[in-house]
DSSP file (Angstrom, degrees, kcal/mol; ACC not computed):
  #  RESIDUE AA STRUCTURE BP1 BP2  ACC     N-H-->O    O-->H-N    N-H-->O    O-->H-N    TCO  KAPPA ALPHA  PHI   PSI    X-CA   Y-CA   Z-CA
    1    1 A M              0   0    0      0, 0.0     2,-0.6     0, 0.0     0, 0.0   0.000 360.0 360.0 360.0 139.0    0.0    0.0    0.0
    2    2 A N        -     0   0    0      2,-0.0     2,-0.4     0, 0.0     0, 0.0  -0.947 360.0-170.0-113.6 117.9    1.3    3.5   -0.9
    3    3 A S        -     0   0    0     -2,-0.6     2,-0.4     2,-0.0     0, 0.0  -0.877   3.4-174.3-109.1 141.1    0.2    6.3    1.3
    4    4 A N        -     0   0    0     -2,-0.4     2,-0.3     2,-0.0    -2,-0.0  -0.958   2.7-166.0-131.8 150.6    0.8   10.0    0.5
    5    5 A G        -     0   0    0     -2,-0.4     2,-0.3     2,-0.0    -2,-0.0  -0.978   9.5-177.9-138.0 151.4    0.3   13.1    2.4
    6    6 A F        -     0   0    0     -2,-0.3     2,-0.5     2,-0.0    -2,-0.0  -0.955  14.2-153.3-148.1 126.8    0.1   16.8    1.6
    7    7 A T        +     0   0    0     -2,-0.3     2,-0.3     2,-0.0     8,-0.0  -0.915  16.1 177.5-111.5 123.5   -0.4   19.5    4.3
    8    8 A L        +     0   0    0     -2,-0.5     2,-0.3     7,-0.0    -2,-0.0  -0.911  16.6 124.1-120.7 148.2   -2.0   22.8    3.3
    9    9 A G        -     0   0    0     -2,-0.3     3,-0.1     5,-0.0     5,-0.1  -0.932  55.9 -73.1 174.7 169.4   -2.9   25.8    5.5
   10   10 A T    >   -     0   0    0     -2,-0.3     3,-1.9     1,-0.2     5,-0.3  -0.310  67.0 -76.2 -74.4 162.7   -2.4   29.5    6.0
   11   11 A S  T 3  S+     0   0    0      1,-0.3    -1,-0.2     2,-0.1     0, 0.0  -0.352 119.6  15.1 -59.8 131.5    0.8   30.8    7.4
   12   12 A G  T 3  S+     0   0    0     -3,-0.1    -1,-0.3    -2,-0.1    -2,-0.1   0.535  88.4 119.4  83.0   6.0    1.1   30.2   11.2
   13   13 A S  S <  S-     0   0    0     -3,-1.9    -2,-0.1     1,-0.0    -3,-0.1   0.528  89.6 -99.9 -84.2  -5.3   -1.7   27.6   11.2
   14   14 A G  S  > S+     0   0    0     -4,-0.2     4,-2.6    -5,-0.1     5,-0.2   0.683  73.4 142.7  98.5  20.3    0.6   24.8   12.5
   15   15 A K  H  > S+     0   0    0     -5,-0.3     4,-2.8     1,-0.2     5,-0.2   0.938  75.0  46.6 -58.5 -48.0    1.3   22.9    9.3
   16   16 A S  H  > S+     0   0    0      1,-0.2     4,-2.6     2,-0.2     5,-0.2   0.923 113.7  46.9 -63.5 -45.2    4.9   22.2   10.2
   17   17 A M  H  > S+     0   0    0      2,-0.2     4,-2.2     1,-0.2    -1,-0.2   0.911 114.1  48.3 -64.4 -42.0    4.1   21.0   13.8
   18   18 A F  H  X S+     0   0    0     -4,-2.6     4,-2.5     2,-0.2    -2,-0.2   0.940 113.2  47.5 -61.3 -47.6    1.2   18.8   12.5
   19   19 A T  H  X S+     0   0    0     -4,-2.8     4,-2.5    -5,-0.2    -2,-0.2   0.898 111.8  49.4 -64.8 -41.0    3.4   17.3    9.8
   20   20 A K  H  X S+     0   0    0     -4,-2.6     4,-2.4     2,-0.2    -1,-0.2   0.911 112.2  48.4 -64.6 -41.6    6.3   16.6   12.2
   21   21 A A  H  X S+     0   0    0     -4,-2.2     4,-2.2    -5,-0.2    -2,-0.2   0.909 112.0  49.5 -63.6 -40.5    4.0   15.0   14.7
   22   22 A E  H  X S+     0   0    0     -4,-2.5     4,-2.4     2,-0.2    -2,-0.2   0.910 110.4  50.9 -64.5 -42.2    2.4   12.9   11.9
   23   23 A L  H  X S+     0   0    0     -4,-2.5     4,-2.7     2,-0.2    -2,-0.2   0.930 110.0  49.1 -61.1 -46.4    5.9   11.8   10.7
   24   24 A V  H  X S+     0   0    0     -4,-2.4     4,-2.2     1,-0.2    -1,-0.2   0.907 110.8  51.2 -60.7 -42.3    7.0   10.7   14.2
   25   25 A D  H  X S+     0   0    0     -4,-2.2     4,-2.4     1,-0.2    -1,-0.2   0.924 112.1  46.1 -60.3 -46.1    3.7    8.8   14.5
   26   26 A V  H  X S+     0   0    0     -4,-2.4     4,-2.8     1,-0.2    -2,-0.2   0.901 110.2  53.7 -64.0 -42.5    4.3    7.0   11.2
   27   27 A I  H  < S+     0   0    0     -4,-2.7    -1,-0.2     1,-0.2    -2,-0.2   0.897 113.5  42.8 -60.5 -42.5    8.0    6.3   12.0
   28   28 A F  H  < S+     0   0    0     -4,-2.2    -2,-0.2    -5,-0.2    -1,-0.2   0.885 118.9  42.9 -73.5 -38.7    7.0    4.6   15.3
   29   29 A K  H  < S+     0   0    0     -4,-2.4    -2,-0.2     1,-0.2    -1,-0.2   0.838 130.2  24.4 -75.2 -32.8    4.1    2.7   13.9
   30   30 A H    ><  +     0   0    0     -4,-2.8     3,-1.7    -5,-0.2    -1,-0.2  -0.592  67.1 166.9-133.8  70.7    5.8    1.5   10.7
   31   31 A P  T 3  S+     0   0    0      0, 0.0    -1,-0.1     0, 0.0    -4,-0.1   0.696  77.7  53.4 -64.8 -19.3    9.6    1.6   11.4
   32   32 A D  T 3  S+     0   0    0      2,-0.1     2,-0.1     0, 0.0    -5,-0.1   0.527  86.7 105.7 -93.6  -4.3   10.4   -0.4    8.2
   33   33 A D  S <  S-     0   0    0     -3,-1.7     2,-0.5    -7,-0.2    -3,-0.1  -0.401  72.1-123.2 -73.7 150.8    8.5    2.0    5.9
   34   34 A E        -     0   0    0     -2,-0.1     2,-0.5     2,-0.0    -2,-0.1  -0.842  26.8-165.8 -93.4 127.3   10.3    4.4    3.6
   35   35 A I        -     0   0    0     -2,-0.5     2,-0.5     2,-0.0   -12,-0.0  -0.959   3.0-166.5-118.0 126.9    9.3    8.0    4.2
   36   36 A I        -     0   0    0     -2,-0.5     2,-0.5     2,-0.0    -2,-0.0  -0.956   3.5-172.9-116.1 126.6   10.3   10.6    1.6
   37   37 A V        -     0   0    0     -2,-0.5     2,-0.7     2,-0.0     7,-0.0  -0.976  15.3-150.2-119.4 124.2    9.9   14.3    2.6
   38   38 A I        +     0   0    0     -2,-0.5    -2,-0.0     1,-0.0     0, 0.0  -0.865  25.2 173.7 -94.8 116.3   10.4   17.0    0.0
   39   39 A D    >   +     0   0    0     -2,-0.7     3,-1.6     1,-0.1     5,-0.1  -0.715  16.8 171.7-131.4  77.2   11.8   19.9    2.0
   40   40 A P  T 3  S+     0   0    0      0, 0.0    -1,-0.1     0, 0.0    -2,-0.0   0.746  85.4  48.8 -63.4 -21.3   12.9   22.9    0.0
   41   41 A E  T 3  S-     0   0    0      0, 0.0    -2,-0.0     0, 0.0     0, 0.0   0.423 104.3-129.3 -98.2   1.7   13.3   25.0    3.1
   42   42 A N    <   +     0   0    0     -3,-1.6     3,-0.4     1,-0.1    -3,-0.0   0.781  65.5 133.2  61.2  30.8   15.4   22.4    5.0
   43   43 A E        +     0   0    0      1,-0.2     4,-0.2     2,-0.1    -1,-0.1   0.605  66.8  54.3 -88.8  -8.9   13.2   22.6    8.1
   44   44 A Y  S  > S+     0   0    0      1,-0.1     4,-2.4     2,-0.1    -1,-0.2   0.427  78.2  97.6-100.7   0.0   12.8   18.8    8.4
   45   45 A A  H  > S+     0   0    0     -3,-0.4     4,-2.7     1,-0.2     5,-0.2   0.901  81.3  51.5 -56.7 -45.5   16.6   18.1    8.4
   46   46 A P  H  > S+     0   0    0      0, 0.0     4,-2.4     0, 0.0    -1,-0.2   0.900 111.4  48.0 -59.9 -38.1   16.8   17.9   12.3
   47   47 A L  H  > S+     0   0    0     -4,-0.2     4,-1.5     2,-0.2    -2,-0.2   0.915 111.5  50.8 -67.3 -41.9   14.0   15.3   12.4
   48   48 A C  H  <>S+     0   0    0     -4,-2.4     5,-3.5     1,-0.2     3,-0.3   0.932 113.3  44.8 -60.8 -47.0   15.6   13.3    9.6
   49   49 A E  H ><5S+     0   0    0     -4,-2.7     3,-1.4     3,-0.2    -1,-0.2   0.883 108.1  57.7 -66.4 -38.4   18.9   13.3   11.5
   50   50 A A  H 3<5S+     0   0    0     -4,-2.4    -1,-0.2     1,-0.3    -2,-0.2   0.822 112.0  41.7 -62.4 -30.7   17.3   12.4   14.8
   51   51 A F  T 3<5S-     0   0    0     -4,-1.5    -1,-0.3    -3,-0.3    -2,-0.2   0.230 119.6-106.7-102.0  12.7   15.7    9.3   13.3
   52   52 A G  T < 5 +     0   0    0     -3,-1.4    -3,-0.2     1,-0.1    -2,-0.1   0.811  66.0 157.6  71.6  29.2   18.8    8.2   11.4
   53   53 A G      < -     0   0    0     -5,-3.5     2,-0.5    -6,-0.2    -1,-0.1  -0.184  43.4-109.8 -79.3 176.1   17.4    9.2    8.0
   54   54 A E        -     0   0    0      2,-0.0     2,-0.6    -2,-0.0    -1,-0.1  -0.944  24.4-154.5-112.7 128.5   19.3   10.1    4.9
   55   55 A L        -     0   0    0     -2,-0.5     2,-0.6     2,-0.0   -10,-0.0  -0.902   7.4-168.6-107.2 120.1   19.3   13.7    3.6
   56   56 A L        -     0   0    0     -2,-0.6     2,-0.6     2,-0.0    -2,-0.0  -0.941   7.2-156.5-110.1 122.9   19.8   14.3   -0.1
   57   57 A K        -     0   0    0     -2,-0.6     7,-0.6     2,-0.0     2,-0.5  -0.872  11.9-165.6 -97.8 124.7   20.5   17.8   -1.2
   58   58 A I        +     0   0    0     -2,-0.6     7,-0.1     5,-0.1    -2,-0.0  -0.948  30.6 117.5-118.4 119.7   19.6   18.3   -4.8
   59   59 A S  S >  S-     0   0    0     -2,-0.5     3,-1.4     5,-0.4     5,-0.1  -0.953  76.3 -89.1-163.7 169.6   20.8   21.4   -6.8
   60   60 A P  T 3  S+     0   0    0      0, 0.0    -1,-0.0     0, 0.0    -2,-0.0   0.808 129.5  44.6 -59.7 -26.5   22.9   22.1   -9.8
   61   61 A N  T 3  S+     0   0    0     -3,-0.0    -3,-0.0     2,-0.0     0, 0.0   0.436  92.4 110.8 -94.7  -0.5   26.0   22.3   -7.4
   62   62 A S  S <  S-     0   0    0     -3,-1.4    -4,-0.1     2,-0.2    -6,-0.0  -0.402  70.7-134.4 -77.5 150.3   25.1   19.2   -5.5
   63   63 A P  S    S+     0   0    0      0, 0.0     2,-0.5     0, 0.0    -1,-0.1   0.590  84.3  93.8 -75.1  -8.4   27.1   16.0   -5.6
   64   64 A T        +     0   0    0     -7,-0.6    -5,-0.4    -5,-0.1     2,-0.3  -0.743  54.5 172.3 -88.0 124.7   23.7   14.1   -6.0
   65   65 A H        -     0   0    0     -2,-0.5     2,-0.4    -7,-0.1    -7,-0.0  -0.949  22.4-142.3-131.5 152.1   22.7   13.4   -9.6
   66   66 A F        -     0   0    0     -2,-0.3     2,-0.7     3,-0.0     3,-0.0  -0.933   3.8-152.2-114.7 137.3   19.9   11.4  -11.1
   67   67 A N    >   -     0   0    0     -2,-0.4     3,-2.1     1,-0.1    66,-0.0  -0.939   4.6-158.0-106.5 111.7   20.2    9.4  -14.3
   68   68 A V  T 3  S+     0   0    0     -2,-0.7    -1,-0.1     1,-0.3    65,-0.1   0.659  92.3  58.8 -64.3 -13.1   16.8    9.2  -15.9
   69   69 A F  T 3  S+     0   0    0     63,-0.2    -1,-0.3    62,-0.1     2,-0.1   0.475  75.3 117.7 -94.5  -2.3   17.9    6.1  -17.8
   70   70 A D    <   +     0   0    0     -3,-2.1     2,-0.3    61,-0.1    63,-0.0  -0.440  41.2 154.0 -64.4 134.3   18.7    4.2  -14.6
   71   71 A T        -     0   0    0     -2,-0.1     2,-0.6    55,-0.1    -2,-0.0  -0.990  48.5-119.8-157.6 161.4   16.5    1.1  -14.5
   72   72 A D    >   -     0   0    0     -2,-0.3     3,-1.8     1,-0.1    10,-0.1  -0.951  22.5-149.6-105.5 117.8   16.2   -2.5  -13.2
   73   73 A L  T 3  S+     0   0    0     -2,-0.6     9,-0.5     1,-0.3    10,-0.2   0.740  93.7  60.5 -62.7 -23.7   15.9   -4.8  -16.2
   74   74 A S  T 3  S+     0   0    0      7,-0.1    -1,-0.3     8,-0.1     2,-0.2   0.619  81.9 105.8 -80.2 -10.1   13.8   -7.2  -14.1
   75   75 A Y    <   +     0   0    0     -3,-1.8     7,-0.6     6,-0.0     2,-0.3  -0.488  42.2 161.8 -73.1 134.7   11.1   -4.6  -13.5
   76   76 A S  E     -A   81   0A   0     -2,-0.2     2,-0.4     5,-0.2     5,-0.2  -0.984  19.1-163.8-146.8 158.1    7.8   -5.0  -15.5
   77   77 A D  E >  S-A   80   0A   0      3,-1.8     3,-2.3    -2,-0.3    -2,-0.0  -0.966  70.1 -18.4-147.7 124.5    4.4   -3.6  -15.1
   78   78 A E  T 3  S-     0   0    0     -2,-0.4     3,-0.1     1,-0.3    -1,-0.0   0.863 129.0 -45.7  46.1  47.4    1.1   -4.8  -16.7
   79   79 A G  T 3  S+     0   0    0      1,-0.3     2,-0.4     0, 0.0    -1,-0.3   0.353 111.7 118.3  85.0  -5.8    3.0   -6.7  -19.5
   80   80 A S  E <   -A   77   0A   0     -3,-2.3    -3,-1.8     4,-0.0    -1,-0.3  -0.781  57.0-136.4 -94.1 135.9    5.5   -4.0  -20.3
   81   81 A N  E  >  -A   76   0A   0     -2,-0.4     4,-2.3    -5,-0.2     5,-0.2  -0.362  30.8 -97.5 -84.0 172.3    9.2   -4.6  -19.8
   82   82 A A  H  > S+     0   0    0     -7,-0.6     4,-2.2    -9,-0.5     5,-0.1   0.845 122.1  49.5 -59.7 -37.8   11.6   -2.2  -18.3
   83   83 A I  H  > S+     0   0    0      2,-0.2     4,-2.4     1,-0.2    -1,-0.2   0.920 110.2  49.5 -71.6 -41.8   12.9   -0.8  -21.6
   84   84 A A  H  > S+     0   0    0      1,-0.2     4,-1.8     2,-0.2    -2,-0.2   0.902 113.6  47.4 -61.3 -40.6    9.4   -0.2  -23.0
   85   85 A M  H  X S+     0   0    0     -4,-2.3     4,-2.1     1,-0.2    -1,-0.2   0.898 110.8  51.1 -68.2 -38.9    8.4    1.6  -19.8
   86   86 A K  H  X S+     0   0    0     -4,-2.2     4,-2.8    -5,-0.2    -2,-0.2   0.876 106.5  55.2 -65.6 -36.0   11.6    3.7  -19.9
   87   87 A S  H  X S+     0   0    0     -4,-2.4     4,-2.2     2,-0.2    -1,-0.2   0.910 108.5  47.8 -62.0 -41.9   10.8    4.6  -23.5
   88   88 A Q  H  X S+     0   0    0     -4,-1.8     4,-1.8     2,-0.2    -1,-0.2   0.898 111.5  51.2 -64.3 -40.3    7.4    5.9  -22.5
   89   89 A F  H  X S+     0   0    0     -4,-2.1     4,-2.0     2,-0.2    -2,-0.2   0.931 109.7  48.5 -62.9 -46.5    9.1    7.8  -19.7
   90   90 A V  H  X S+     0   0    0     -4,-2.8     4,-2.6     1,-0.2    -1,-0.2   0.890 108.5  55.3 -62.4 -39.4   11.6    9.4  -22.0
   91   91 A M  H  X S+     0   0    0     -4,-2.2     4,-2.5     1,-0.2    -1,-0.2   0.900 106.5  50.6 -59.7 -39.5    8.8   10.4  -24.4
   92   92 A S  H  X S+     0   0    0     -4,-1.8     4,-2.2     2,-0.2    -1,-0.2   0.886 109.6  50.5 -67.5 -37.0    7.1   12.2  -21.5
   93   93 A I  H  X S+     0   0    0     -4,-2.0     4,-2.5     2,-0.2    -2,-0.2   0.933 112.3  46.9 -63.6 -44.4   10.3   14.1  -20.7
   94   94 A C  H  X S+     0   0    0     -4,-2.6     4,-2.5     2,-0.2    -2,-0.2   0.881 110.2  53.1 -65.5 -38.0   10.6   15.1  -24.4
   95   95 A E  H  X>S+     0   0    0     -4,-2.5     4,-1.9     2,-0.2     5,-0.9   0.914 110.5  47.3 -61.6 -42.5    7.0   16.1  -24.5
   96   96 A T  H  <5S+     0   0    0     -4,-2.2    -2,-0.2     2,-0.2    -1,-0.2   0.908 113.2  47.9 -66.0 -41.9    7.5   18.4  -21.5
   97   97 A A  H  <5S+     0   0    0     -4,-2.5    -2,-0.2     1,-0.2    -1,-0.2   0.888 113.7  47.9 -65.3 -37.7   10.7   19.8  -23.0
   98   98 A K  H  <5S-     0   0    0     -4,-2.5    -1,-0.2     2,-0.2    -2,-0.2   0.804 103.2-134.7 -72.7 -30.4    8.9   20.4  -26.3
   99   99 A G  T  <5S+     0   0    0     -4,-1.9     2,-0.3     1,-0.2    -3,-0.2   0.560  76.4  51.4  84.3   8.8    5.9   22.0  -24.6
  100  100 A M  S   <S-     0   0    0     -5,-0.9    -1,-0.2     0, 0.0    -2,-0.2  -0.965  98.4 -61.9-162.1 172.7    3.4   20.0  -26.7
  101  101 A G        -     0   0    0     -2,-0.3     2,-0.3     1,-0.1    -9,-0.0  -0.162  51.6-113.9 -61.7 153.0    2.5   16.5  -27.7
  102  102 A L        -     0   0    0      1,-0.1    -1,-0.1   -11,-0.0     2,-0.1  -0.629  25.7-120.3 -86.8 147.6    4.9   14.4  -29.8
  103  103 A T     >  -     0   0    0     -2,-0.3     4,-2.5     1,-0.1     5,-0.2  -0.387  29.1-108.4 -76.0 164.2    4.1   13.4  -33.4
  104  104 A S  H  > S+     0   0    0      1,-0.2     4,-2.0     2,-0.2     5,-0.1   0.866 122.3  54.0 -63.6 -33.8    3.9    9.7  -34.2
  105  105 A N  H  > S+     0   0    0      2,-0.2     4,-2.3     1,-0.2    -1,-0.2   0.918 108.5  48.0 -64.9 -44.1    7.2   10.1  -36.1
  106  106 A E  H  > S+     0   0    0      1,-0.2     4,-2.6     2,-0.2    -2,-0.2   0.910 110.9  51.1 -62.5 -42.6    8.9   11.7  -33.1
  107  107 A K  H  X S+     0   0    0     -4,-2.5     4,-2.7     1,-0.2    -1,-0.2   0.904 109.3  51.2 -61.5 -41.0    7.7    8.9  -30.8
  108  108 A S  H  X S+     0   0    0     -4,-2.0     4,-2.4     2,-0.2    -2,-0.2   0.910 110.9  47.4 -62.7 -44.3    9.0    6.3  -33.3
  109  109 A I  H  X S+     0   0    0     -4,-2.3     4,-2.5     2,-0.2    -2,-0.2   0.926 113.7  47.4 -64.2 -45.1   12.5    8.0  -33.3
  110  110 A I  H  X S+     0   0    0     -4,-2.6     4,-2.7     2,-0.2     5,-0.2   0.931 112.4  49.3 -62.5 -45.7   12.6    8.2  -29.5
  111  111 A D  H  X S+     0   0    0     -4,-2.7     4,-2.3     1,-0.2     5,-0.2   0.924 112.1  48.2 -60.6 -45.8   11.5    4.6  -29.1
  112  112 A R  H  X S+     0   0    0     -4,-2.4     4,-2.1    -5,-0.2    -1,-0.2   0.915 113.5  47.6 -60.6 -44.0   14.1    3.4  -31.6
  113  113 A C  H  X S+     0   0    0     -4,-2.5     4,-2.6     2,-0.2    -2,-0.2   0.905 110.6  50.6 -67.1 -41.5   16.9    5.4  -29.9
  114  114 A V  H  X S+     0   0    0     -4,-2.7     4,-1.6     2,-0.2    -1,-0.2   0.931 111.5  48.1 -63.6 -44.0   16.0    4.3  -26.4
  115  115 A K  H  < S+     0   0    0     -4,-2.3     4,-0.5    -5,-0.2    -1,-0.2   0.909 112.8  48.9 -62.1 -40.7   16.0    0.6  -27.5
  116  116 A K  H >< S+     0   0    0     -4,-2.1     3,-1.0     1,-0.2     4,-0.4   0.890 107.9  54.9 -66.5 -38.8   19.3    1.2  -29.2
  117  117 A L  H 3< S+     0   0    0     -4,-2.6     4,-0.4     1,-0.2     3,-0.3   0.853 108.4  48.5 -61.2 -35.7   20.8    2.9  -26.1
  118  118 A Y  T 3X S+     0   0    0     -4,-1.6     4,-3.0     1,-0.2     5,-0.3   0.505  83.6  95.6 -86.3  -4.4   20.0    0.0  -23.9
  119  119 A K  H <> S+     0   0    0     -3,-1.0     4,-2.5    -4,-0.5    -1,-0.2   0.930  90.5  39.1 -53.9 -53.5   21.4   -2.8  -26.2
  120  120 A E  H  > S+     0   0    0     -4,-0.4     4,-1.8    -3,-0.3    -1,-0.2   0.881 115.1  53.9 -66.7 -37.7   24.8   -3.0  -24.5
  121  121 A F  H  4>S+     0   0    0     -4,-0.4     5,-2.8     9,-0.4     6,-0.5   0.927 113.2  42.9 -61.5 -46.3   23.2   -2.6  -21.0
  122  122 A V  H ><5S+     0   0    0     -4,-3.0     3,-1.8     1,-0.2    -2,-0.2   0.909 111.9  53.5 -66.6 -42.7   20.9   -5.5  -21.7
  123  123 A A  H 3<5S+     0   0    0     -4,-2.5    -1,-0.2    -5,-0.3    -2,-0.2   0.804 107.6  52.0 -63.7 -29.2   23.7   -7.6  -23.3
  124  124 A S  T 3<5S-     0   0    0     -4,-1.8    -1,-0.3    -5,-0.2     3,-0.2   0.274 118.3-113.1 -89.8  10.7   25.8   -7.1  -20.1
  125  125 A S  T < 5S-     0   0    0     -3,-1.8    -3,-0.2     1,-0.2    -2,-0.1   0.834  78.5 -44.2  59.8  35.3   22.9   -8.3  -17.9
  126  126 A G  S   <S+     0   0    0     -5,-2.8     2,-0.4     1,-0.2    -1,-0.2   0.708  79.8 172.9  87.8  21.0   22.4   -4.8  -16.4
  127  127 A N    >   -     0   0    0     -6,-0.5     3,-2.4    -3,-0.2    -1,-0.2  -0.513  30.8-140.4 -63.5 119.0   26.1   -3.9  -15.7
  128  128 A K  G >  S+     0   0    0     -2,-0.4     3,-1.4     1,-0.3    -1,-0.2   0.684  95.9  71.3 -61.7 -19.5   25.8   -0.2  -14.6
  129  129 A S  G 3  S+     0   0    0      1,-0.2    -1,-0.3    -8,-0.1    -2,-0.1   0.716 100.3  48.8 -68.9 -16.9   28.9    0.8  -16.5
  130  130 A Y  G <  S+     0   0    0     -3,-2.4    -9,-0.4    -9,-0.1    -1,-0.2   0.305  81.6 125.9-101.0   7.5   26.8    0.3  -19.7
  131  131 A L    <   -     0   0    0     -3,-1.4   -61,-0.1    -4,-0.1   -13,-0.1  -0.497  59.6-128.5 -67.9 125.7   23.9    2.3  -18.4
  132  132 A P        -     0   0    0      0, 0.0     2,-0.3     0, 0.0   -63,-0.2  -0.254  20.7-150.2 -70.9 164.6   23.1    5.1  -20.9
  133  133 A T     >  -     0   0    0    -65,-0.1     4,-2.1   -64,-0.1     5,-0.1  -0.775  32.3-100.8-126.1 172.0   22.7    8.8  -19.9
  134  134 A L  H  > S+     0   0    0     -2,-0.3     4,-2.4     1,-0.2     5,-0.1   0.838 124.2  56.0 -62.5 -33.4   20.7   11.7  -21.2
  135  135 A T  H  > S+     0   0    0      2,-0.2     4,-2.6     1,-0.2    -1,-0.2   0.913 106.0  50.0 -65.1 -43.1   23.9   12.9  -23.0
  136  136 A D  H  > S+     0   0    0      1,-0.2     4,-2.3     2,-0.2    -2,-0.2   0.914 111.5  49.7 -59.1 -42.7   24.1    9.5  -24.8
  137  137 A F  H  X S+     0   0    0     -4,-2.1     4,-2.5     2,-0.2    -2,-0.2   0.923 110.7  48.6 -61.9 -46.9   20.5    9.9  -25.8
  138  138 A Y  H  X S+     0   0    0     -4,-2.4     4,-2.1     1,-0.2    -2,-0.2   0.923 112.0  48.5 -60.2 -47.2   21.0   13.4  -27.1
  139  139 A E  H  X S+     0   0    0     -4,-2.6     4,-1.0     1,-0.2    -1,-0.2   0.879 111.7  49.8 -63.1 -37.9   24.0   12.5  -29.1
  140  140 A L  H  < S+     0   0    0     -4,-2.3     3,-0.4    -5,-0.2     4,-0.4   0.896 108.2  53.0 -67.6 -39.3   22.1    9.5  -30.6
  141  141 A L  H >< S+     0   0    0     -4,-2.5     3,-1.5     1,-0.2    -2,-0.2   0.912 105.9  54.6 -59.7 -41.9   19.2   11.7  -31.5
  142  142 A L  H 3< S+     0   0    0     -4,-2.1    -1,-0.2     1,-0.3    -2,-0.2   0.790 103.6  56.1 -62.9 -27.1   21.5   14.1  -33.4
  143  143 A R  T 3< S+     0   0    0     -4,-1.0    -1,-0.3    -3,-0.4    -2,-0.2   0.503  84.6 108.7 -84.6  -3.6   22.9   11.2  -35.4
  144  144 A Q  S <  S-     0   0    0     -3,-1.5    -3,-0.0    -4,-0.4   -35,-0.0  -0.442  70.0-135.8 -74.7 147.9   19.4   10.2  -36.7
  145  145 A N  S    S+     0   0    0     -2,-0.1    -1,-0.1     2,-0.0     2,-0.1   0.843  85.2  72.8 -70.4 -34.8   18.5   10.9  -40.4
  146  146 A E              0   0    0      1,-0.1    -2,-0.1   -41,-0.1     0, 0.0  -0.393 360.0 360.0 -79.5 159.0   15.1   12.3  -39.5
  147  147 A Q              0   0    0     -2,-0.1    -1,-0.1     0, 0.0    -2,-0.0   0.468 360.0 360.0 -70.4 360.0   14.5   15.7  -37.8
């Protein structure tokens, strides 16, 4: 089961106190659960440290980076394999960057490139040193004959 929470309220209404109390309650009731807090103002860091949590700082200058192409080859959902799902995810990123829907031709090019990028990764049984990156994807797109 996946539970999500979002706390809204006017300034000074006790949102932070309520949320911290709720987090402590969840931590004690479900100590093996993973809790993710998005905290742009860094006000939950002391609570995270007190309970032995892990704090990730994400910014252009941060040592933490995400590779949108990272995947577990064994993952599948409703009949789709990991590469097909990643292709759909990359299409959604491209759609967002473009600011409008992709044409069927663009979808075909992206799908072809994503599958090509993962060939070595799949052949190596998921060896992370063969994991493609967004830069690899961009360079492969530039080498395509179509626009």
